[in-house]
Backbone as a printed PyTorch tensor [residue, N CA C, xyz], in Angstrom:
tensor([[[-55.6840, -89.6450, 111.1240],
         [-54.0250, -88.9360, 111.2390],
         [-55.1570, -87.4470, 111.1660]],

        [[-54.3380, -86.8880, 111.6930],
         [-54.7550, -85.2630, 111.3610],
         [-53.8960, -84.3840, 109.9460]],

        [[-54.9500, -84.0250, 108.7330],
         [-54.2090, -83.4700, 107.4610],
         [-53.2690, -82.2100, 108.4290]],

        [[-51.9800, -81.9720, 107.2390],
         [-51.2720, -80.5180, 107.6840],
         [-51.8910, -79.3950, 107.4770]],

        [[-52.9030, -79.3270, 107.0590],
         [-53.8790, -77.9060, 107.6280],
         [-54.7250, -77.7870, 108.4830]],

        [[-54.4390, -78.9280, 109.7360],
         [-55.3030, -79.0170, 110.6710],
         [-54.4410, -79.0720, 111.8240]],

        [[-53.5270, -79.0990, 111.6600],
         [-52.0960, -79.4050, 112.4250],
         [-51.6450, -78.1710, 112.7560]],

        [[-51.6500, -77.9860, 114.6660],
         [-51.1320, -76.7800, 115.1220],
         [-49.5290, -77.0680, 115.4450]],

        [[-48.5200, -76.1310, 114.7840],
         [-47.2560, -76.3090, 115.2100],
         [-46.4900, -75.1020, 115.9450]],

        [[-46.7770, -74.2780, 115.8820],
         [-46.1790, -72.5750, 116.2220],
         [-46.5030, -72.6370, 117.6220]],

        [[-45.5600, -71.9040, 118.3580],
         [-46.1910, -71.9550, 120.1970],
         [-47.3560, -70.8340, 119.9170]],

        [[-47.0820, -69.6170, 119.2580],
         [-47.7190, -68.8210, 119.6280],
         [-49.2680, -68.6410, 119.4880]],

        [[-49.4130, -70.0410, 118.5610],
         [-51.2610, -70.7040, 118.5660],
         [-50.9240, -71.3290, 119.5430]],

        [[-50.2060, -71.8280, 120.0070],
         [-50.2580, -72.9960, 121.4520],
         [-50.9960, -72.2490, 122.7200]],

        [[-50.1920, -70.4900, 122.6560],
         [-50.4870, -69.9000, 123.9420],
         [-51.8730, -69.1960, 123.7100]],

        [[-51.9840, -69.1050, 122.7220],
         [-53.6530, -68.2050, 122.1310],
         [-54.5290, -68.9290, 122.6410]],

        [[-54.1750, -70.2290, 122.5120],
         [-55.5600, -71.2460, 122.9910],
         [-55.4590, -71.0560, 124.2950]],

        [[-54.5150, -70.8110, 125.0170],
         [-54.7110, -70.8400, 126.5890],
         [-55.0760, -70.1530, 127.0180]],

        [[-55.6030, -68.6020, 126.1390],
         [-56.1130, -67.6640, 126.5830],
         [-57.5290, -67.5180, 126.1270]],

        [[-58.0860, -68.8720, 125.8880],
         [-59.6430, -69.0780, 125.2580],
         [-60.3360, -70.0280, 126.3530]],

        [[-60.9960, -70.5880, 126.4220],
         [-62.1460, -71.5100, 126.8830],
         [-61.4430, -72.4500, 127.1720]],

        [[-61.4700, -73.2340, 128.6830],
         [-61.1880, -74.4160, 128.9680],
         [-62.0400, -74.9640, 129.9570]],

        [[-61.4470, -76.9950, 129.5190],
         [-62.6190, -77.7820, 130.4850],
         [-61.7090, -78.8220, 130.3360]],

        [[-61.6880, -79.5180, 131.4320],
         [-61.1050, -80.8630, 131.9750],
         [-61.8430, -81.8340, 132.5320]],

        [[-60.8420, -83.1760, 132.1580],
         [-61.2050, -84.4120, 132.8490],
         [-60.1550, -85.1490, 133.7150]],

        [[-60.5520, -86.3280, 133.7680],
         [-59.5310, -86.8620, 134.7740],
         [-58.3100, -87.6380, 133.9510]],

        [[-58.4350, -87.2380, 132.5690],
         [-57.8820, -88.0960, 131.4340],
         [-56.3960, -86.8980, 130.5490]],

        [[-57.6560, -85.8010, 130.4130],
         [-57.1410, -84.6860, 129.4700],
         [-57.8000, -83.1820, 129.8550]],

        [[-56.5670, -81.8540, 129.3250],
         [-57.5210, -80.9260, 129.7630],
         [-57.2670, -80.2840, 128.1800]],

        [[-58.4840, -79.3050, 127.9840],
         [-58.8700, -78.7080, 126.2750],
         [-59.3160, -77.8650, 126.8330]],

        [[-58.2580, -77.2240, 125.6470],
         [-57.6810, -75.1870, 125.5760],
         [-58.8080, -74.8140, 124.2910]],

        [[-59.5800, -73.7250, 124.1400],
         [-60.1980, -73.7130, 122.4740],
         [-60.2970, -71.8750, 122.6350]],

        [[-59.1820, -71.3640, 121.5980],
         [-58.9260, -69.7840, 121.5410],
         [-59.3060, -69.9300, 119.7870]],

        [[-58.7980, -68.7520, 119.4260],
         [-58.8380, -68.6400, 118.3210],
         [-57.6640, -67.6700, 118.0680]],

        [[-57.2270, -67.6960, 116.8750],
         [-55.8570, -67.6010, 116.1130],
         [-55.8330, -67.4090, 114.4490]],

        [[-55.0850, -66.4460, 114.2240],
         [-55.6870, -66.4060, 112.9000],
         [-56.8260, -65.3070, 112.1010]],

        [[-57.3130, -65.3520, 111.0540],
         [-58.3180, -64.9660, 110.5500],
         [-59.5010, -66.2020, 110.5530]],

        [[-60.6720, -65.4560, 110.2470],
         [-61.6150, -66.3630, 109.8550],
         [-62.0920, -67.0750, 109.2360]],

        [[-60.8580, -66.6850, 108.2540],
         [-60.7810, -68.1010, 106.8620],
         [-59.9100, -69.1110, 106.8290]],

        [[-59.2620, -69.2230, 107.5240],
         [-58.4940, -70.2460, 108.3800],
         [-59.0910, -71.3100, 108.4890]],

        [[-58.5520, -72.4590, 108.1130],
         [-59.3800, -73.9330, 108.9430],
         [-58.8470, -74.0510, 110.2070]],

        [[-59.5780, -74.5820, 111.0410],
         [-59.7840, -75.1570, 112.5300],
         [-58.5430, -75.5990, 112.8830]],

        [[-57.1460, -75.6170, 113.8230],
         [-56.3370, -76.7540, 113.9730],
         [-56.3310, -77.0250, 115.2510]],

        [[-55.6590, -78.3230, 115.2790],
         [-55.5460, -79.0500, 116.5390],
         [-54.1370, -78.9470, 116.8070]],

        [[-53.9900, -79.1930, 118.3570],
         [-52.4140, -79.2340, 118.9460],
         [-52.6820, -80.1870, 120.0520]],

        [[-51.5350, -80.6890, 120.0890],
         [-51.6640, -82.2470, 121.5620],
         [-49.8990, -81.9420, 122.0360]],

        [[-50.4580, -81.6880, 123.3950],
         [-49.0460, -81.6860, 124.2310],
         [-49.1530, -83.2920, 125.2160]],

        [[-48.4180, -83.9480, 125.3370],
         [-48.5690, -85.0380, 125.8520],
         [-46.7170, -85.2100, 126.8200]],

        [[-46.9350, -84.5000, 127.9400],
         [-45.6150, -84.6870, 128.5960],
         [-44.8570, -85.8830, 129.2430]],

        [[-43.7620, -85.8040, 129.9230],
         [-42.6020, -87.0820, 130.3100],
         [-43.7340, -87.1780, 131.8340]],

        [[-44.3880, -86.5130, 132.1840],
         [-45.4010, -87.0650, 133.2360],
         [-46.4130, -87.8500, 132.9980]],

        [[-46.6350, -88.2830, 131.6710],
         [-47.5490, -89.2820, 130.9840],
         [-46.7370, -90.2750, 131.4710]],

        [[-45.6850, -90.6810, 130.6810],
         [-44.9540, -91.8690, 130.7840],
         [-43.8240, -91.7250, 130.1300]],

        [[-43.0700, -92.8500, 129.6970],
         [-42.3340, -92.9110, 128.6920],
         [-42.3440, -93.0830, 127.3930]],

        [[-41.0980, -93.0840, 126.4550],
         [-41.2790, -92.3820, 125.0140],
         [-42.2300, -93.6730, 124.4430]],

        [[-42.7020, -94.7210, 124.7600],
         [-43.6660, -95.9500, 124.3260],
         [-45.0030, -95.2520, 124.6330]],

        [[-45.2420, -94.8410, 125.8410],
         [-46.0400, -94.6990, 125.9220],
         [-47.1640, -93.2350, 125.5660]],

        [[-46.1280, -92.4410, 125.5230],
         [-46.6190, -91.1650, 125.0400],
         [-46.8570, -91.2200, 123.7590]],

        [[-45.7200, -91.9790, 123.0740],
         [-46.2560, -91.9530, 121.5520],
         [-47.7470, -92.7830, 121.2500]],

        [[-47.9070, -93.6560, 122.0430],
         [-49.2350, -94.8700, 122.2120],
         [-50.3630, -93.4190, 122.3910]],

        [[-50.3670, -92.4970, 123.8380],
         [-51.2280, -91.7940, 123.6310],
         [-51.5570, -90.6080, 122.5300]],

        [[-50.6430, -90.0050, 122.2900],
         [-50.7600, -89.5520, 120.8160],
         [-51.2210, -89.5930, 119.8170]],

        [[-50.7860, -91.3300, 119.6660],
         [-51.6590, -91.8460, 118.2850],
         [-52.4730, -91.4570, 118.2840]],

        [[-53.7350, -91.6380, 119.7030],
         [-54.8680, -92.0380, 120.0890],
         [-55.4580, -91.1690, 119.8300]],

        [[-55.0860, -89.8300, 121.1740],
         [-55.5260, -88.5750, 120.5650],
         [-55.6900, -87.8180, 119.2410]],

        [[-54.6340, -87.7880, 118.3980],
         [-54.8980, -87.6820, 116.9020],
         [-55.8370, -87.9270, 116.2650]],

        [[-56.0300, -89.7940, 116.6410],
         [-57.2960, -90.2650, 115.9310],
         [-58.5860, -89.4290, 116.2590]],

        [[-58.7080, -89.7320, 117.5120],
         [-59.7280, -89.0070, 117.9580],
         [-60.0330, -87.6190, 117.8480]],

        [[-59.1270, -86.5210, 117.5510],
         [-59.0500, -85.1700, 117.4570],
         [-59.5670, -85.0520, 115.7770]],

        [[-59.4810, -85.7490, 115.3310],
         [-59.6510, -85.7590, 113.7660],
         [-61.2050, -85.6530, 113.6930]],

        [[-61.7560, -86.2390, 114.4920],
         [-63.6140, -86.4190, 114.5880],
         [-64.1000, -84.9800, 114.9390]],

        [[-63.2730, -84.4720, 115.6040],
         [-63.7990, -83.1110, 115.8780],
         [-63.1680, -81.6630, 114.9260]],

        [[-62.6750, -82.1240, 114.2400],
         [-61.7200, -80.8880, 113.1470],
         [-63.5180, -80.1320, 112.5160]],

        [[-64.7240, -81.2610, 111.9770],
         [-65.7530, -80.8860, 111.6140],
         [-66.6960, -79.7380, 112.2590]],

        [[-66.6010, -79.6620, 113.5960],
         [-67.6210, -79.1430, 114.6170],
         [-66.9910, -78.0110, 115.4280]],

        [[-65.5170, -77.6120, 114.6070],
         [-64.6530, -76.6510, 115.2350],
         [-64.9330, -75.1910, 114.5360]],

        [[-65.1650, -74.3780, 114.8410],
         [-65.6380, -73.1180, 113.8540],
         [-64.5200, -72.3190, 113.3420]],

        [[-64.5580, -71.9890, 112.4000],
         [-63.3860, -71.4240, 111.6760],
         [-62.1780, -70.8620, 112.6300]],

        [[-60.6690, -70.6700, 112.0230],
         [-59.4220, -70.3360, 112.6440],
         [-59.6590, -70.5680, 114.2100]],

        [[-60.4070, -71.7190, 114.8330],
         [-60.5020, -72.2240, 116.1370],
         [-58.8330, -72.6500, 116.1700]],

        [[-58.6780, -72.5700, 117.3800],
         [-57.0810, -73.2390, 117.9450],
         [-57.6910, -74.4190, 119.1880]],

        [[-57.6230, -75.7010, 119.1060],
         [-58.0340, -76.8280, 120.1880],
         [-56.4420, -76.7930, 120.0830]],

        [[-56.1550, -77.1030, 121.7020],
         [-55.0880, -77.5940, 122.3980],
         [-55.6010, -78.9720, 123.2500]],

        [[-55.1330, -80.0220, 123.3050],
         [-55.5250, -81.4520, 124.1750],
         [-54.0790, -81.3680, 124.8390]],

        [[-54.3200, -81.4620, 125.9880],
         [-53.0930, -81.7740, 127.0350],
         [-53.5840, -82.9070, 127.9120]],

        [[-52.8090, -84.2070, 127.5620],
         [-52.7660, -85.2980, 128.2550],
         [-52.5930, -85.3550, 129.6760]],

        [[-52.6800, -86.0540, 130.5080],
         [-52.7840, -86.0870, 132.0190],
         [-52.1850, -87.2180, 132.5520]],

        [[-51.5930, -87.1510, 133.2930],
         [-50.9260, -88.7910, 133.3350],
         [-52.1560, -90.0220, 133.5410]],

        [[-53.0010, -89.7520, 133.9920],
         [-53.9840, -90.7490, 133.7280],
         [-54.3590, -90.9250, 132.4180]],

        [[-53.8600, -90.5450, 131.3880],
         [-54.2840, -90.9640, 130.2240],
         [-53.4080, -91.7460, 129.4810]],

        [[-52.6100, -92.3510, 130.6020],
         [-51.1730, -93.6160, 130.3190],
         [-51.9640, -94.6420, 129.9680]],

        [[-52.9830, -94.9700, 131.7030],
         [-53.4490, -96.0260, 131.6970],
         [-55.0450, -96.3480, 131.0650]],

        [[-55.5300, -95.4200, 130.6440],
         [-56.8740, -94.7950, 129.8780],
         [-56.9840, -95.8000, 128.8550]],

        [[-58.4360, -96.4980, 128.3250],
         [-58.4120, -96.9330, 127.3430],
         [-59.1260, -95.9320, 126.0690]],

        [[-58.8620, -96.3160, 124.7980],
         [-59.3020, -95.6270, 123.6890],
         [-60.7400, -95.0000, 123.8870]],

        [[-61.3510, -95.9700, 124.3750],
         [-62.7560, -95.6190, 124.5860],
         [-63.2350, -94.6260, 125.6300]],

        [[-62.4320, -94.4180, 126.6510],
         [-62.1990, -93.5930, 127.9490],
         [-61.6890, -92.2080, 127.5790]],

        [[-60.7500, -92.1550, 126.4510],
         [-60.1470, -90.8960, 126.1520],
         [-60.9120, -90.3720, 124.8950]],

        [[-61.7600, -91.1100, 124.1090],
         [-63.0700, -90.6420, 123.4710],
         [-64.0440, -90.1380, 124.1490]],

        [[-64.1270, -90.5690, 125.0860],
         [-65.2670, -90.2030, 125.6430],
         [-65.3010, -88.6160, 126.3060]],

        [[-64.3450, -88.9220, 126.8240],
         [-63.5750, -87.2770, 127.7550],
         [-63.2880, -86.4800, 127.1150]],

        [[-62.6040, -86.7210, 125.2360],
         [-62.4870, -85.8320, 124.6870],
         [-64.0160, -84.9990, 124.1640]],

        [[-64.7130, -85.8390, 123.9510],
         [-65.7670, -85.5630, 123.3300],
         [-66.9960, -84.9010, 124.4980]],

        [[-66.5360, -85.0970, 125.4890],
         [-67.4790, -84.0620, 126.6670],
         [-66.5900, -82.8790, 126.9100]],

        [[-65.0810, -82.8910, 126.8110],
         [-64.6500, -81.3550, 127.0520],
         [-64.6050, -80.7810, 125.9330]],

        [[-65.0140, -81.1290, 124.7830],
         [-64.8870, -80.3390, 123.8840],
         [-66.0330, -79.6700, 123.0930]],

        [[-67.3570, -80.9200, 123.7680],
         [-68.7450, -79.8660, 123.9980],
         [-69.0150, -79.0130, 125.1900]],

        [[-68.1140, -78.8870, 125.8900],
         [-67.9990, -78.1180, 127.0170],
         [-67.4260, -76.6400, 126.5110]],

        [[-66.4570, -76.8680, 125.8530],
         [-65.7890, -75.5320, 125.4580],
         [-66.3360, -75.0800, 124.2320]],

        [[-66.7770, -75.5410, 123.4330],
         [-67.7740, -74.8670, 122.1430],
         [-68.6860, -73.8490, 122.4650]],

        [[-68.7390, -72.7760, 121.9300],
         [-69.8440, -71.7070, 122.0550],
         [-70.9870, -72.3180, 121.7870]]])
């Protein structure tokens, strides 16, 4: 689970991330931007729309992505904002497929 300090909650920060670097895969799209000051902790936000599936499927995808994103907080630079958007293919993907896709996309957007 992501700690409250590392959660992205406000809409302005989500918008700031979309102005940064972007990388995509079959199951998700990752945006990395900066918002705030240099001493702020890195924050992560998730976007899982109804296109992914019904409420049960969306919540399962969110739980998996939250757990996987927690592993990447340490490698993000200070004040970084990472937004992970799930695509419909994420609904049928396994945990390991999501882990590989997230790691690949985060690696591409890091400077």
